[in-house]
C-alpha positions in Angstrom: 107.1 95.0 73.8 104.5 94.5 76.6 103.4 97.7 78.5 100.8 96.4 80.6 100.5 95.2 83.8 98.8 92.1 85.3 95.4 92.2 86.7 96.9 91.6 90.5 99.3 94.2 89.8 96.4 96.6 88.7 94.6 95.4 91.9 97.9 96.2 94.0 98.2 100.0 92.4 94.5 100.6 93.2 94.5 99.4 96.9 97.5 101.3 97.5 96.3 104.5 95.8 93.3 104.1 98.1 95.5 103.5 101.2 97.7 106.6 100.6 94.8 108.9 99.9 93.3 107.5 103.2 96.3 108.9 104.9 95.8 112.4 106.7 97.9 114.8 105.6 95.9 117.9 106.7 98.7 119.1 108.9 101.3 118.7 106.5 102.2 122.7 106.0 102.8 122.2 109.7 104.7 119.4 109.6 107.1 121.1 106.8 107.2 124.5 108.5 108.6 122.6 111.8 110.1 119.7 110.1 108.5 117.0 111.7 108.5 113.6 111.0 105.4 111.8 111.9 105.9 108.3 113.3 102.6 107.6 113.1 102.2 107.8 109.4 105.5 105.3 109.5 103.6 102.7 111.2 100.7 102.8 109.1 102.9 102.7 106.0 104.5 99.7 107.5 101.0 98.1 108.8 100.1 98.4 105.0 103.5 96.4 103.9 105.0 99.6 102.2 108.2 98.7 104.6 108.6 95.1 103.1 107.4 94.9 99.4 110.4 93.1 98.3 111.2 91.2 101.4 111.0 87.6 102.0 107.7 86.9 104.0 110.2 84.7 106.2 110.9 88.3 107.4 107.8 89.5 107.4 107.9 91.2 104.0 105.3 90.4 100.4 108.1 89.1 98.6 107.1 90.6 95.4 109.2 91.5 92.5 110.7 94.7 91.8 108.3 96.1 89.0 105.2 95.5 91.7 107.5 97.2 94.3 107.7 100.3 92.0 103.9 100.0 91.3 103.4 100.2 95.1 105.6 103.3 95.4 104.4 105.3 92.4 101.2 104.9 93.8 101.9 106.1 97.4 103.7 109.1 95.8 100.3 109.8 93.4 98.0 109.4 96.7 99.7 111.1 99.4 101.3 114.7 98.8 104.2 114.3 101.5 107.2 113.9 99.3 109.3 113.7 102.6 107.5 110.9 103.8 107.5 109.0 100.3 111.5 109.7 100.2 112.0 108.2 103.5 109.7 105.2 102.8 111.9 104.8 99.5 115.4 105.4 101.3 114.7 102.7 103.6 113.9 100.2 101.1 116.5 100.8 98.8 119.7 102.0 101.0 118.9 99.7 104.2 116.3 97.0 103.3 118.3 96.0 100.0 121.5 95.6 100.9 120.5 93.6 103.7 118.4 91.2 102.0 121.4 90.6 99.4 124.3 90.8 101.5 123.2 90.4 105.0 123.7 86.7 106.9 121.1 84.7 108.1 121.9 86.2 111.6 121.8 89.7 110.3 118.8 89.2 108.3 116.5 87.9 111.4 118.0 90.7 113.6 117.3 93.8 111.5 114.6 93.1 108.8 111.4 91.9 110.8 111.5 95.1 112.7 112.4 97.6 109.7 109.2 95.7 108.0 107.1 95.9 111.1 108.2 99.8 111.3 109.3 99.4 115.0 113.3 100.1 113.9 114.5 102.9 111.5 117.9 102.5 109.6 120.0 104.6 107.6 122.9 104.4 105.1 126.3 106.1 106.4 128.0 106.6 103.0 128.6 110.3 102.6 131.0 112.8 104.4 131.5 116.2 103.9 134.5 115.7 101.6 133.0 112.1 100.2 130.0 112.8 98.4 130.4 112.4 94.7 134.1 110.9 95.1 132.5 108.3 97.8 135.7 106.3 97.8 137.5 108.9 99.5 136.0 108.5 102.7 138.0 109.0 105.7 136.3 106.9 107.9 138.4 104.1 109.3 137.6 100.8 110.6 140.7 99.3 112.3 140.8 95.4 113.1 140.5 94.9 116.9 140.2 91.3 118.8 137.0 90.5 117.8 136.1 92.8 115.7 136.9 96.5 114.5 137.1 99.7 115.9 135.4 102.8 113.7 136.2 106.3 113.7 134.7 108.7 111.3 131.9 111.6 110.7 129.0 110.7 108.0 127.0 113.6 107.0 124.0 114.4 105.0 122.5 110.9 106.1 118.8 110.4 105.6 116.8 109.4 108.7 119.9 109.5 110.9 118.6 111.6 113.7 116.1 108.8 114.6 118.0 105.9 113.3 118.4 102.5 115.8 121.0 101.4 113.4 123.2 102.4 110.7 125.1 100.8 107.7 128.7 102.4 108.1 130.7 102.2 105.3 134.6 102.5 106.2 138.1 102.1 105.0 139.6 98.8 106.6 142.6 99.0 104.4 143.7 102.4 102.7 146.3 101.0 100.3 143.7 98.8 98.8 141.7 102.1 97.6 138.4 101.0 96.7 138.9 97.6 97.7 139.9 98.1 101.1 136.4 99.3 101.9 133.9 97.4 104.0 130.5 97.9 105.3 129.0 97.5 109.0 125.8 97.2 110.6 126.1 99.5 114.0 123.6 99.8 116.4 123.3 103.8 117.2 123.2 103.3 120.7 126.8 102.0 120.7 129.4 103.8 123.2 131.4 106.2 121.0 128.4 106.9 118.5 126.4 110.3 118.3 123.8 111.1 116.2 123.4 114.6 115.0 120.5 117.0 115.2 117.9 117.0 112.4 119.1 119.9 109.9 117.5 122.2 108.2 116.8 122.1 104.7 115.1 123.8 101.5 112.7 121.0 101.1 111.7 117.4 102.3 111.5 118.7 105.3 109.2 116.1 106.7 112.2 113.8 106.8 114.9 113.8 109.1 118.5 114.4 108.1 121.6 114.7 109.8 124.9 113.5 110.9 126.7 110.4 112.3 129.6 110.6 114.3 131.8 107.4 115.4 134.7 108.0 118.1 136.5 104.3 118.3 133.1 102.5 118.4 133.7 98.7 118.5 131.5 96.2 116.5 131.9 92.7 116.5 133.3 90.7 113.6 129.8 89.7 112.8 128.5 93.2 112.2 130.4 93.3 108.9 128.1 92.9 106.0 129.2 90.6 103.2 132.9 89.2 103.0 135.7 91.0 103.7 136.4 94.1 101.3 133.3 94.0 99.7 132.0 97.4 100.7 132.8 98.7 96.8 130.3 96.0 95.7 127.8 96.6 98.2 128.0 100.1 97.5 127.3 99.8 93.9 124.8 97.4 94.4 123.2 100.0 96.9 123.5 103.0 94.1 121.7 100.8 91.5 119.0 100.4 93.8 119.0 104.1 95.0 119.5 105.6 91.4 116.9 103.5 89.6 113.9 103.5 92.2 114.1 106.1 94.9 112.2 108.3 92.5 109.5 106.0 92.3 107.1 107.9 94.7 108.2 111.1 92.6 106.6 109.9 89.4 103.2 109.4 91.3 103.7 112.9 92.7 104.4 114.0 89.2 101.3 112.3 88.2 99.0 114.0 90.5 100.9 117.2 90.0 99.9 116.8 86.4 96.2 116.2 87.0 96.1 119.4 89.4 97.3 121.5 86.7 95.1 120.1 84.2 92.0 121.1 86.7 93.3 124.5 87.5 93.8 125.3 84.2 90.3 123.9 83.1 88.6 126.1 85.5 90.5 129.2 86.0 89.1 131.9 83.8 90.8 134.9 82.6 90.1 137.3 79.4 86.6 135.5 79.3 88.2 132.0 78.7 89.7 129.1 80.5 93.5 129.5 80.7 94.2 126.2 79.5 93.1 127.5 75.9 95.9 129.8 75.7 98.4 127.9 74.1 101.5 129.1 76.3 99.5 127.4 79.1 98.5 124.4 77.6 102.0 123.8 76.0 103.3 124.0 79.5 100.8 121.0 80.6 101.6 118.9 77.6 105.4 119.2 78.7 104.4 118.3 81.9 102.8 115.1 80.3 105.4 114.1 78.6 108.1 114.3 81.3 105.7 112.0 83.1 105.6 109.5 80.6 109.1 109.2 79.8 109.9 109.3 83.3 107.4 106.3 84.0 108.9 104.4 81.3 112.6 104.6 82.4 111.3 103.7 86.1 109.8 100.5 84.9 112.7 99.9 82.9 115.0 100.1 85.1 113.1 97.7 87.6 112.4 94.9 84.5 116.1 94.8 83.5 117.1 94.3 87.5 114.1 91.6 87.9 115.5 90.0 84.9 119.1 90.0 86.4 120.5 92.5 83.3 123.2 94.7 84.4 121.3 97.7 85.4 123.9 100.3 85.8 122.9 102.6 82.4 119.0 101.9 83.3 119.3 103.2 86.5 121.3 106.1 85.8 119.3 107.2 83.0 115.9 106.9 85.2 117.6 108.5 88.1 118.5 111.4 85.9 115.3 111.9 83.7 113.1 111.6 86.5 115.0 114.1 89.2 115.2 116.9 86.4 112.2 116.4 85.2 110.4 116.9 88.7 112.0 120.2 89.2 111.0 121.4 85.9 107.3 120.1 86.0 107.4 121.6 89.5 108.3 125.2 88.0 105.7 124.7 85.4 103.1 123.8 88.0 103.8 127.1 89.8 103.6 129.0 86.5 100.0 127.3 85.6 98.6 128.3 89.0 100.2 131.8 89.1 99.9 133.9 92.6 98.0 130.8 94.0 101.2 128.6 93.2 103.2 130.8 95.0 101.7 130.7 98.4 102.5 127.9 100.9 98.9 126.9 102.0 98.3 125.9 98.2 100.9 123.1 98.5 101.9 124.0 94.9 105.3 125.6 95.6 106.4 122.8 98.1 106.7 120.1 95.3 109.5 122.3 93.8 111.4 122.7 96.9 111.1 119.0 97.6 112.0 118.4 93.9 115.3 120.4 94.1 117.0 118.1 96.3 116.8 114.9 93.7 119.4 116.6 91.4 121.3 116.0 94.2 121.1 112.8 96.5 121.7 109.4 95.1 124.4 110.9 92.9 124.1 114.4 91.4 123.2 115.1 87.9 126.5 115.5 86.9 127.8 112.3 87.9 124.9 110.4 86.4 126.0 111.9 83.1 129.7 111.2 83.7 128.3 107.3 84.7 126.4 107.1 81.6 129.4 108.7 79.6 131.3 106.1 80.9 129.1 103.2 79.8 129.0 104.5 76.5 132.9 104.2 76.3 133.5 107.9 76.3 
């Protein structure tokens, strides 16, 4: 089995790390405290090409395969400490760009993809509702057929980028009697009459990416706003989930690498009892475990990308990657704080922020419980 990357991919990693490290994050503590999304950082990421790695050059993208895309996103997380920003990039790519690329008509792609890739417009993925999280198909949002299109009424919650979105992919039930097969997805501009965007909601971590509600009250969309054929909502949802589960943590793997290097550096220079704390087995064992989690996470991440690139069924690979990386990031963040001691607990040091950012990962994109349930189902249990 080949574990190496091509010279072109290695060069892509290096240039992306250089770019990420050039981003100015001196105000990150302030932006985290005040929940500010930096649109200038977003534009810089777009100009570098991070918002269109796998999108066709026809729409302004790079046309890369998934492995190369993941290389870029991991490098971004390694070089740049703003986990909220890196999550925003990943959420756009996997929950907005990917379904448009796979299911969008030529007209829909031309309308949205160039602006998304260029960073001039923002999208959101409107699946989750207060009473329809893990059980997404129990959604209450309704799309009723009307002359020339549909009228949508519903309330989407916990939506990444919602407060600033220019449009959203809204999942709604068109025929409740059909269950999951009666769900469709619609491209809805957020300036549509009857649509309201909620305010940015305060949260534990990932505070530099906006997060909120989308409320629709009898919002009309034309027939050509439906994404994919009628009744394809469940298929689109599954497609989105495979991408989200498999790759939305790509930048967090890079963050775990950065986190590990910082822990090694601190443990090698911080002295207690006349010697570096890294010489104490209880400290070194923690750091070894951080290395093990990083390598395991990275292998599962790239395996998921390889599986999808080769056209295989990626449900198992994606669920395993999501489960491993999300839980590993939490545990390694705790180990990082322990290694740094009191310094690691201070906000200014930036170590504790990783833990706050990591906790959300065991929830979004499908909770760890749901991943285990999905894996068990695939295993025949």
